[in-house]
C-alpha positions in Angstrom: -97.2 91.9 -25.1 -94.7 92.2 -28.0 -92.4 88.9 -29.6 -88.9 88.7 -29.8 -87.9 90.3 -33.0 -86.1 87.9 -35.4 -82.8 89.1 -34.5 -83.2 88.2 -30.6 -83.8 85.0 -32.5 -80.9 84.5 -35.0 -78.7 85.3 -31.5 -79.8 82.8 -29.1 -79.3 79.7 -32.4 -75.6 81.5 -32.7 -75.1 81.3 -28.7 -76.6 77.8 -28.6 -74.1 76.5 -31.0 -71.3 77.8 -30.2 -71.8 76.4 -26.9 -72.6 73.1 -28.3 -69.1 73.3 -30.6 -67.4 74.1 -26.8 -68.7 70.9 -25.0 -68.1 68.6 -28.2 -64.4 69.1 -28.2 -63.7 68.9 -24.1 -65.9 65.8 -25.4 -63.5 64.7 -27.8 -59.9 66.3 -25.9 -60.8 63.7 -22.9 -62.0 60.9 -25.1 -58.1 61.1 -27.2 -56.3 61.8 -24.1 -58.0 58.3 -23.0 -57.9 56.1 -26.1 -53.5 57.1 -26.5 -53.7 56.1 -22.4 -54.6 53.2 -23.5 -52.9 51.8 -26.2 -49.9 52.6 -24.2 -48.2 49.5 -23.7 -47.4 48.6 -19.8 -43.4 48.2 -19.5 -43.3 48.9 -15.8 -44.7 45.4 -15.5 -42.4 43.5 -17.7 -39.6 42.4 -16.5 -35.8 42.3 -18.4 -34.8 38.3 -19.3 -32.2 36.9 -16.6 -28.8 35.9 -18.7 -27.7 32.8 -18.8 -25.9 31.1 -16.7 -22.7 30.6 -17.5 -22.1 26.2 -17.9 -19.7 24.9 -15.6 -15.9 24.6 -16.2 -15.6 20.4 -17.3 -12.2 20.1 -15.1 -10.1 18.3 -17.4 -9.4 14.7 -17.8 -6.9 12.8 -15.0 -4.0 10.5 -16.9 -4.3 7.1 -16.7 -1.6 5.7 -15.4 1.2 4.3 -17.3 1.5 0.6 -17.3 4.6 -2.0 -17.9 3.8 -4.2 -20.8 4.1 -7.6 -20.8 6.9 -8.5 -22.2 8.2 -12.1 -23.6 10.8 -13.0 -20.9 11.7 -15.8 -18.6 11.6 -15.5 -15.0 13.7 -17.8 -12.4 14.8 -18.0 -8.5 14.3 -19.4 -5.6 11.3 -19.9 -3.1 11.9 -18.2 0.5 12.8 -20.5 2.3 15.8 -22.2 -0.5 13.9 -25.7 0.1 12.1 -25.5 -4.4 12.7 -23.2 -7.5 10.0 -21.6 -9.8 10.5 -20.1 -13.1 7.5 -19.3 -15.1 8.1 -17.8 -18.9 5.9 -15.2 -20.6 4.8 -15.4 -24.4 1.9 -13.4 -26.1 0.1 -13.0 -22.2 0.1 -16.5 -21.5 2.7 -18.0 -19.2 3.9 -21.4 -18.2 4.9 -21.7 -14.8 7.4 -24.5 -13.3 7.7 -25.3 -9.4 9.9 -28.0 -8.5 12.3 -29.0 -5.5 14.2 -31.2 -7.2 13.7 -34.7 -6.2 10.2 -36.1 -6.5 7.1 -33.2 -5.9 7.1 -31.1 -9.3 3.6 -28.8 -11.1 3.4 -26.9 -14.4 0.7 -24.5 -14.1 -0.3 -22.0 -16.9 -2.6 -19.5 -17.1 -2.9 -15.2 -18.6 -1.2 -12.7 -17.0 -3.9 -10.1 -17.3 -2.2 -6.6 -18.0 -1.0 -4.5 -14.5 1.6 -7.9 -14.9 -1.0 -10.1 -12.1 -1.7 -13.4 -13.0 -3.5 -16.9 -12.1 -1.8 -19.7 -12.6 -2.9 -23.7 -12.9 -2.1 -27.0 -12.7 -3.6 -30.6 -12.8 -2.7 -32.0 -9.6 -3.8 -28.6 -8.0 -1.8 -26.9 -7.6 -1.5 -23.0 -7.8 0.5 -19.9 -8.1 -0.9 -16.5 -8.2 2.0 -14.1 -9.3 2.3 -9.9 -10.1 5.0 -8.7 -12.7 7.1 -5.8 -11.0 8.3 -3.7 -13.9 9.1 -6.3 -15.5 12.0 -7.2 -14.4 11.1 -10.2 -11.4 7.9 -12.1 -9.9 6.8 -11.9 -7.1 4.4 -14.1 -5.7 3.4 -17.9 -4.0 2.7 -21.4 -4.6 0.1 -23.6 -3.4 1.2 -27.0 -4.2 -0.1 -30.1 -1.7 -1.3 -28.7 1.1 2.3 -26.2 1.5 2.4 -22.8 0.9 5.5 -21.3 -0.9 6.1 -17.2 -1.5 9.3 -16.8 -4.0 10.8 -14.6 -6.2 11.5 -15.3 -9.7 14.5 -12.7 -11.6 14.0 -11.7 -15.5 16.4 -14.2 -17.1 19.5 -14.3 -19.7 20.2 -17.1 -21.4 20.7 -20.5 -21.3 19.6 -19.4 -17.4 15.3 -20.5 -17.9 13.2 -23.2 -17.9 13.7 -26.0 -20.2 11.6 -29.4 -20.5 11.7 -33.2 -22.5 9.3 -35.8 -23.2 10.4 -38.7 -24.8 9.7 -42.1 -24.4 13.4 -44.8 -23.3 13.2 -48.0 -23.5 9.5 -48.6 -23.0 8.9 -46.1 -20.5 7.2 -42.1 -20.6 10.2 -39.9 -19.3 8.7 -36.1 -18.9 11.5 -33.9 -17.5 11.8 -30.8 -15.6 14.9 -28.3 -15.6 14.7 -24.6 -14.1 18.4 -23.2 -15.2 18.6 -20.6 -12.4 20.6 -17.1 -13.4 24.2 -18.0 -10.8 24.0 -21.4 -13.4 22.0 -23.9 -10.4 20.0 -25.9 -11.8 17.5 -27.8 -10.1 14.9 -30.4 -11.9 12.6 -33.5 -11.7 12.7 -36.1 -13.9 9.1 -38.7 -14.5 8.8 -42.0 -15.7 5.7 -43.2 -16.1 4.6 -41.0 -13.4 7.2 -42.2 -10.8 9.3 -39.0 -9.5 13.3 -38.3 -9.4 15.4 -36.1 -9.3 16.7 -35.4 -12.8 20.3 -36.0 -14.3 21.6 -31.9 -14.9 21.1 -31.4 -19.1 23.8 -28.8 -21.2 22.4 -25.3 -21.0 24.1 -24.4 -24.7 22.1 -26.7 -26.1 19.5 -28.7 -24.2 21.2 -31.9 -24.3 21.2 -34.9 -21.1 21.4 -38.7 -21.4 18.4 -40.5 -19.7 19.1 -44.3 -18.8 21.8 -44.7 -21.6 19.4 -42.6 -24.3 20.7 -39.5 -25.1 18.0 -36.0 -25.4 17.2 -32.5 -25.7 15.6 -30.7 -23.5 14.0 -27.6 -25.0 13.3 -24.0 -23.7 9.6 -24.6 -22.1 6.7 -21.8 -24.2 3.2 -21.5 -23.3 
């Protein structure tokens, strides 16, 4: 039997080489494609960022209601039953008030005035005045004294109307007098001598001069 010649052997080797080159080329292309696919980012799974929520607008603050400033002024008037008189003097946020019936009932009261014009004044005898300043023109309120309850309106005064007081010692007696000069000129007052009340003599509203038991005194505007 004859052996294949050298030419056939060479041809068979070339065929095997060509086949191996073709196989490597095909495998390399598939691997490269697979690698590229693995490196490509998957954008289908990423959601776009949500836009920031708008900040809700805040309502503008409401303007504070204007308040009528508490004036430095005097007020005087009668109780609703016309049995007594009330006078109030305001100074620097403080108040002094006087209630009297012109015979034997009286009370001096003091206290603070709030920014809204309300006030609660008290006396040493336990009396209480609750009042409200109305637009600076008048005070509307009540006085509780000796078990009685008195509503009143006191209008703003102009000199010589207002509240006056005089204290002195006359013939060995301690004298304390209070006077309310009403806007119409009428006077209501009580004078105590060593604690005993009685109707007060009239004062000269222009000067405050008054005579008590023959002795001249001067009643001066009362202030807190």
